[in-house]
N, C-alpha and C positions, 0 to 999 in steps of 0.2 A: 798275346792276343792282338797285336798291332793293328792290322787292317780291319779286324772285326769291330774294334772299338770305334772306328770311324763310320761304320755303317749305320744309317738312320734306323730308328725303331719302327717296327711293324706290329700293329695290334691284330693278332689272329682272332677273328670273330667267328663264332659258330652259327650266328643268326644274321641274316641280311636285315639290317635295321630299317630299310625302306619298305620291304615287303613282309617282313616277319617270318620268312621261310628259313628253314634250317639249311645251312650250307653243307655240302657233302664232305665227310671227313677225309676221303681219299684225295679230294682236290685240295683241301687245306694242307694235308701232308705234303702234297706236291708243291704247294706254295712255299713251304719251308725249304724244300730241296733247291728251288730255283731263286730264292730270295737274294742271295749274294750276286747271282748273275744279273738279275733285273736291276739291282742297284748299280752294278758296273755299266750296264747298257744306258741307264738313265744318266749316269755321270758322263759317259762318252758322248751321247747324242744331245743331252740337254745342258751339260756343263754343271749339273748339280743333281745328286741322288735323292734329294728330299721329296720329289714327286713319286718316287718308286713305290712307296707304301700304298698310296691311293690307287695307283695304276694296278698294282698287284691285287689289291682288294677287289677292284672292279673286274679284273680278269678272273679271279676265283669265282665271283658271282656268275659271270658269263659262262664259264666252263661248267660250273655246277648245274646251271639251268639247261645247258646244252646236253649234258650227259643224262640228266633226269628226263628230258624230252625224248631222247633216244632210248630210254629205258635200259641204260647200261648198269649192270649190277655193281654195287659198292665193292671196291678193291678188286675188281675183276681184271683191271689193267692199270698200269701206272700212267696217270694223266699229266705227269711233269712236262713232257714235251709239248702237250697242248697248252698248258698254262704258260709255258715259256713263250710259245709262238704268239698267243693272244696278248701277253704282256709286251712283247717286242713290238707288235703292231701298234699297241697303245702308245708306247714311247715314241715311235715314228710319227704317229698322228699328232701328238703333242708338240714334237719338235717342229713339224711342218707348220702348225698354227703359230708357234712362237717366232718363226723365222720372219722377221720384219724386213730386214735388208739383206742383200746379197753380200756375202763375205767370201772373197776369193783368196785361196792359199797361194803361197809362192809356188807357182807351177809354170808350165809353158805359156799359158794364157796371160799370166801377169808379166812374164818376161817380154812378151810381144807388146803389151800395152803399158810399158813403164812410163811413169809421169814424173818430170823433174820439178814441178811446182803444184800448188793446190788447185789451180784452174785446170791443169791437165789431169790431175787426179779426179776432179769432179766430172770432167768430160769422159774419162775412162770408165768411171763407175756407171754413168748414164749409158754408155755404149754397152757395157757388160749386162746391165739390167735389160736393155732393149734386146740384146742378143739372146738372153735367157728366155724372154717372152716369145721369141720366134722359134725356139726349139720345140720339137714334139714332146709330149709328156714323158715318154720313155727316156729320151735323151736328157730332159730336165732332171729326171730321177737319177741318172748317171752323174750329172753335174753335182747334185746334192750329195751323193755318196763321196765324190772326189773332194768336195768342200769339207765334208765331215772326216776326211783323213783316210778313207779307204783307198788302197792301192788297186791297180788294175787286176792283179791276181785275185784279190778278195772279191772284187766286183764280178769278175768272170765266174767265180764259184757261185755267187748269189743268183746270177741270171742264166747260168748253165752254158756259158760260152768260154772260149779260150780268152786269156787276157789280151792277146793281140787282136782278136776279132772285136772285142768290146772297145778297145782303144781306137781301132780303125773306124768303127761305126760312129763313135762319139765325135772324133775329129771331122769325119765326113759330114755329119749333121751340123757341126759348128760352122764349117765352111759354107754349107748351103744356107744356114740362117744368116751368116754374114753377107752373103750375096743378096739375099732378100732385102736386108737392111740397106745395102748400097743401091739397089734398084729403086727401092721406095724413096730413098733420099734424092735420087736424080729426078724421079717423077714429081716430087713435091717442089723441087726447084723450078721445073718447067711449068707447073701449074700457076706460079706467081707471075709469069710473063704475059 
């Protein structure tokens, strides 16, 4: 039972303790199907699977309410995919909230911005943070995926483009953002004269 023993516990509730409503049994069963996967995604994106239980419970409540609102009959379809999607989005939102500082993996960007001492490292970090702020939201999302270890092939599948197209778009936008930073830097130097 190796990996199963390391999975955090999840308390399957049949009643939403906040509203007192009964949770759908088909959605709760779907929660059991995707539990290991949700734990793995929480470990991957948050670095710790311990938030997975709360995220899954919230997702089960959300999906139960949604299916009840749409008047979907109990057990008429398997809602496991819907539970997994809602849980994944919850993990992503929590990871985004927790991301306080930009962490750059060993990639092309870090190779270009190599720092021999701590002052250069601090300057490099500031530059990367400024660069990230200049990126459009879509490219910032691509940067987050790269930081989280996704390769271009995986990212391409997520956004529906070829890996080459995603990589070209990313680096084109990084170059544009870098140019904006350089132009802004020159303008601020002239403003002081």
